[in-house]
Structure formats: C-alpha cells, structure tokens
C-alpha positions as MATLAB code, in Angstrom:
seq = 'MWSVLERLRDMEGSPLLLIERGVGQNPDRYALVPTHAGRARAIDTSTGPEEVESVHPAWSVIGWRHRVLYDAVVAAAKPLTPDELFTAIGVGRTSGYEALLDLRVAGLLMVENAKIGVGPVELDDIGHRHGLTSAVRARIVRHRAERIVWREWLAAREEARTPKEPDRSLFAIADDHPADPPDRDYIMAVMNTGPPDPF';
ca = [
       2.892   -6.749   -3.888;
       4.354   -6.972   -0.914;
       7.077   -8.957   -1.752;
       7.773   -7.026   -4.218;
       8.192   -4.109   -2.090;
      10.474   -5.689    0.150;
      12.518   -6.944   -2.640;
      12.629   -3.185   -3.867;
      12.990   -1.984   -0.296;
      16.706   -4.112    0.109;
      18.085   -3.372   -3.331;
      20.689   -1.336   -2.894;
      19.762    2.497   -3.619;
      16.804    1.588   -3.129;
      13.666    4.746   -3.525;
      11.784    3.117   -0.654;
      12.362    3.063    2.913;
      10.071    1.623    5.529;
       9.156    3.420    8.078;
       6.496    1.511   10.123;
       5.384   -1.980   10.241;
       2.201   -3.154    9.501;
      -0.386   -4.799   12.201;
      -3.225   -6.488   11.129;
      -5.006   -4.398    8.633;
      -3.040   -1.286    8.753;
      -0.328   -1.952    6.060;
       3.852   -1.157    5.900;
       4.037    2.081    5.808;
       6.899    3.711    3.203;
       8.534    7.172    2.548;
      10.380    7.943   -0.986;
      13.540    9.370   -0.556;
      15.742   10.963   -3.304;
      18.351    8.184   -4.762;
      21.652    9.212   -5.977;
      20.090    9.766   -9.607;
      17.024   11.755   -8.321;
      19.461   13.962   -6.461;
      22.030   14.814   -9.812;
      18.433   16.262  -11.648;
      17.534   17.723   -8.936;
      13.378   18.674   -9.122;
      11.790   22.299   -8.220;
      10.249   21.626   -4.506;
       9.898   25.419   -3.947;
       6.762   25.323   -5.010;
       6.238   22.055   -1.832;
       6.002   18.948   -2.255;
       4.665   17.262   -5.106;
       1.542   14.953   -5.205;
       1.022   11.529   -6.093;
      -1.257   10.362   -9.082;
      -2.952    7.281   -9.936;
      -1.742    6.187  -13.178;
      -3.291    6.157  -16.497;
      -4.124    2.089  -17.001;
      -2.925    2.486  -21.283;
       0.513    2.564  -19.644;
       0.066   -1.368  -18.767;
      -1.055   -1.208  -22.641;
       2.279    1.001  -24.283;
       4.555   -0.077  -21.441;
       5.217    1.769  -18.556;
       8.474    3.462  -19.007;
       7.133    5.710  -22.075;
       4.993    7.771  -19.892;
       7.848    9.616  -18.378;
       9.211   10.961  -21.918;
       5.049   11.317  -22.888;
       4.406   13.485  -19.862;
       7.445   15.545  -20.363;
       6.307   16.160  -23.712;
       3.091   17.644  -22.466;
       4.608   19.163  -19.360;
       7.068   21.248  -21.869;
       5.628   25.070  -22.792;
       7.523   24.416  -26.429;
       7.464   21.659  -28.265;
      11.648   20.570  -27.919;
      13.508   18.120  -30.594;
      14.774   14.348  -29.480;
      17.618   15.905  -28.439;
      16.156   18.407  -26.215;
      13.809   16.030  -24.767;
      16.483   13.264  -24.370;
      18.637   14.978  -22.046;
      15.758   17.122  -20.040;
      15.118   13.575  -18.709;
      18.019   12.308  -18.952;
      17.151    9.136  -21.092;
      19.622    7.745  -23.522;
      19.457    8.035  -27.385;
      19.027    4.638  -28.166;
      16.136    3.929  -25.504;
      14.470    8.163  -26.349;
      14.083    6.812  -30.105;
      12.843    3.326  -29.280;
      10.257    4.966  -26.831;
       9.620    7.975  -29.245;
       8.985    5.526  -31.742;
       6.279    3.097  -29.894;
       4.458    6.425  -28.680;
       4.454    7.515  -32.762;
       3.192    4.194  -33.712;
       0.530    4.474  -30.574;
      -0.481    7.907  -32.220;
      -0.225    9.817  -28.562;
       2.860   11.987  -29.747;
       4.025   13.634  -33.588;
       7.428   14.457  -35.156;
       6.678   17.555  -37.272;
       9.619   19.975  -38.211;
      11.814   17.998  -35.566;
      10.482   19.019  -33.138;
       8.267   16.550  -30.602;
       4.525   17.222  -30.188;
       1.068   15.616  -28.544;
      -0.901   13.798  -30.921;
      -4.223   13.157  -31.745;
      -4.902   10.149  -30.033;
      -5.647    9.933  -25.831;
      -4.641    7.870  -23.099;
      -9.216    6.759  -22.577;
      -9.129    6.381  -26.677;
      -6.256    3.691  -25.968;
      -8.104    2.558  -22.460;
     -11.405    2.250  -24.211;
     -10.241    1.001  -27.575;
      -8.278   -2.406  -24.994;
     -10.975   -2.268  -22.849;
      -9.332   -1.432  -19.400;
     -12.291    0.463  -18.110;
     -14.709   -2.754  -17.753;
     -10.728   -4.604  -16.881;
     -10.781   -1.490  -13.771;
     -13.353   -2.655  -12.833;
     -13.591   -6.318  -12.877;
      -9.782   -5.689  -10.386;
     -11.487   -3.469   -8.624;
     -14.443   -6.394   -7.633;
     -11.363   -8.630   -7.607;
      -9.451   -6.877   -5.043;
     -12.412   -6.200   -2.511;
     -13.634   -9.787   -2.156;
     -10.690  -10.507   -1.169;
      -9.986   -7.785    1.155;
     -13.248  -10.201    2.730;
     -11.791  -13.351    2.872;
      -8.555  -11.718    4.124;
     -10.338   -9.583    7.155;
     -12.976  -13.054    7.475;
      -9.001  -14.688    8.029;
      -7.281  -12.061   10.028;
     -10.207  -12.378   12.299;
     -10.549  -16.052   12.706;
      -6.537  -15.165   13.419;
      -6.903  -12.828   16.042;
      -9.588  -15.095   17.633;
      -7.616  -18.570   17.613;
      -4.614  -16.024   19.463;
      -6.924  -14.637   22.595;
      -7.475  -16.939   25.337;
     -11.047  -18.849   25.692;
     -13.227  -17.142   28.358;
     -12.875  -20.045   31.543;
     -16.016  -22.455   31.408;
     -18.027  -20.717   34.591;
     -19.933  -24.032   35.025;
     -16.646  -25.828   36.528;
     -16.334  -23.531   39.233;
     -18.350  -24.553   42.792;
     -20.746  -20.675   43.269;
     -20.067  -20.184   47.314;
     -23.289  -18.616   49.105;
     -22.879  -15.448   50.470;
     -26.250  -15.687   53.056;
     -25.997  -19.457   53.978;
     -29.522  -20.752   55.514;
     -28.351  -21.273   59.214;
     -26.118  -18.233   60.845;
     -23.124  -20.049   62.719;
     -23.195  -21.359   65.944;
     -22.153  -18.398   68.007;
     -20.353  -20.145   70.807;
     -18.689  -21.714   68.610;
     -17.314  -18.604   67.434;
     -16.277  -16.817   69.995;
     -14.928  -19.489   71.382;
     -12.027  -19.749   68.915;
     -11.795  -16.306   69.205;
     -10.299  -16.691   72.761;
      -8.579  -19.673   72.337;
      -7.838  -19.785   68.862;
      -8.478  -22.396   66.312;
      -8.107  -26.137   67.125;
      -5.057  -28.030   66.911;
      -5.277  -30.232   63.524;
      -4.151  -33.061   64.589;
];
C-alpha cells in the first residue's frame, strides 16, 4: 500500500499530499487536496467537511469505477435521465452507458421511461452471493497476523539499533571503606611538602 501511495502522490495533479512522514509503527499521514478536475466541479462544503466512509466490498466484484454512478442515482432527489446523470457526475456518454449497463445487469439500477432508478438488488446481496463477508473476515485475520509479525520485526530492529549496556563484570569495584585507614603521618607530610617526585 505504501508504494502505491508513494507513486500516486508523486504523479502530476495528484490528490494526495504527504503531511507527515511515518516513524516506527506510526504510518505516513496524507491529506486529500482538490485537483483541477475537482475544482471545476466544486462541491458544496457549506455543511462542513465530507466524511470518509468505508467502501462496500461488493464493488470489488462490480467494478470500483461504477460506484460514482450508483451513488449519484441513490443520492438524486428525483429519477434522472442518462444524459442528466452523466453530466452530473462528469463522465462521457460511452463510459457512462457501459457503467449503466453493468449496473443494470447486476440488478443495482433499472431504467423505466428513460429514467434511471435503484434496482431490486442491494450491495449486500452481491456480497453474500460472492462470499465477500468471509473473505473480508479472512483478510482481517491475515492483516492482524501480519501486523504482529511486523511489530516483532520493528522491536527486533529497534533493539539492534539501541546500544547495549556495558558488562559491569569487566569493571573493578572501588572499595569506599578500606579495611586499614591511611597513614596519618604520610598524609600530613604530603600536605606540607606536596606529592613525592616520581623520578
């Protein structure tokens, strides 16, 4: 994932901005910034910032790019014609009709009287049909196991980088209280005349 984010943020016009480098278990932090296309279709932010929601796993089967079209139909106050829908989300007619056909085949959308509406099939139905719930659970278990291994690797790496405590057995321990007190006459002589000449 980090390599994908790194390549994406380095592309011209990327919507990702690196705001903080990760260290240890803390990941890199990114901010989403408006792109040129995003500024052209300004989003109403008067109600506050948009919330980031998880994406339903059924889109991995249907196709991630179809989600924008489906969400626009669900959010529309009234049924839209195909041309109105394609204009609202900013896609061309050819790719719009391809996505619309895929969503109709999946049963998520239907067309009646040249108006597009929500179909009888829900995302959960597609998820159950393809066993995505158990796949998501298996992925979560795998990711948790990988994180345990990764944390152990980080701890071992940090331990290898940290200098070890010196071996205390190599140092002599000075006795603060010698058994015999120093010779008082010798100490007085040294204090009067200075230390003896070493030569």
